[in-house]
N, C-alpha and C positions, 0 to 999 in steps of 0.2 A: 484560576481554576486551581484546584490543588489535583495532585496526581493519584493513582488509586491505591496502590502500595507502597506508598511513601508517603511521609508528612511535610511536605515540601510543595512548594508553590509552584514549580516548574525549572526549566534552566533559561535562560536568555538565548538566543536567537535571531537571525536577519530577520526586519520584520516586510510584511508584504507592502506593494505599494498602496497607498491610500487612493490613488485614482481609479476611478470606475472607467473611464475612457482610454481608449487606445493609445498607445505613444504615438508621437509623431515621427519617430523612426523606424517604426515598420513599415515595410514597402510591400508585403506580401497581401494580397486579398485574402477573404475569407476561403475560400476554394482553393486556393496554394496551399493554405496552411494546414485546411483537413489534409490534404494528400499529404503533405509532410507527417503530419501524424501518424496516418495510414502507413505509411511505408516506414516509419521508425517502429512501428509495433509490429511489422511485418519482419522486421530484420531481429525481433526477440526483446525488444526493450516492455518494460512494466510501464503502466502510466506514471509515475512519480519520475521515471528513470528518461521518459519522454520529455518532461517537462522540464527536468534540469539538462538535457540536452538543448532544449530550446532556448533557454535562460544564457546558457553557457555560448552556445553556438552562431546563434540567431540572435540577441538581444532582443527576445519577447519573453518579459517579465510574466505576464500571465496570458494565458490563451484566451482565459474564458474573457477578458476585455477586448481583446481583439475581434475574436469568432461570436461570441453569444454563448459559447456551450465549454462545457468542460471536456476534458482530453476523455473520460471516459464516456459521455454523451457521444463526441466524435465516433469514436470504436465502436458504440452498438448502433449506431445511424449506418455505419458501413458491413454489420454483421462480423465484428470480431468482438468475442464474447468470451472473457475469461472462466475457467469452469468454478475457479474460489477467487473471491476477492482477494485482491494485493494485501492487506493489511493483515488478514485471515493467515495467509500462506504465508508470510513473514514471520509471523509468531511459530507458527508448525515447524518452519525450518530451525529458529532460534530453540525450541524443545527439542527437535533431534540432535542439535547439536550438543545442548545440554544432558542429554540421554547418553551420548557416546562419550563424554567427557566423566559422567558418574561410573560406566562403565567402566573405564581405566581406572578412577580414582573415586572408589567406592566407599572413601572415609571422608569424603568433601560433605559436610553436611549441610554447608551454607549454600551451595550450588542445589542442594535438595529442596530446599526451602524454595530457592528462584524457582525451581523447576515446576513446584508445587503454584506459587503464583501466576506462571507463563499459562500454564495450562489452565488456570481458574479464569483468566482472560481470554483463551481460546473458547470456553465453553461458554462464556458471556455472550463473546462476540459470534459464535456460532449458532446460538440460540436468536440472537436478533436478526440473522440473514435468513435465516429459517423463516422467520416471521414475517418480514417484509417479501419474502420470494426470491433472494438473491442464491440460496442454498436447496437442494432438495431435502425434503423434509427426514428422509431415511437415511441422511448422513449421520455418521456418529464418529466423533472422534475418539480414538483409544491410543494409549501410549506404544502399545505394541505393532499396530498397526501405520502408527506413524514412522517406526524404525525401520519397517521394510522397504518404505518408499524412497 
C-alpha cells in the first residue's frame, strides 16, 4: 500500500507473527496478562509502548493471540480510557515540535511544507475519530492551541 504524502510503497520492517495461536513459551494465563497490561498502563505507558514492553521483557509477540483481545480493549474493560487516541496524540506532538523548529528557523521552507502535511493528517484523523465517536464533536485542532499545550 502506498503512503499518503509520498510516492513510495512504504518501508521494510519486522514482520508480525503469522500464527494466530498462542505461543507455547508464554506461561501466563489471560487474567495475569490483563493485570500486567493494566499495571503497565498505570505506570504511564501508551498501548504501543505496552506492546513493545511485553515483547521485549516477557517474550509475548502478540497479546491478542494469547488473550483474544487487543491492548486497548483490555484497557477499556478496566475503565482506563485515553482522552485522545495515541496516533492522533503523536501527530500533534510532532506538529508542536515542528512549530517550535519553524519559530527558531523561520526560513526553513521544507519543514513548513512538512508541517502542512502533518496538520492535514491531523484534520483527516480527527474527522474520522469524531465520526466513530472516539473524540468529542466540538474538539477542533488549531495550531495556536497546540502550541500552548
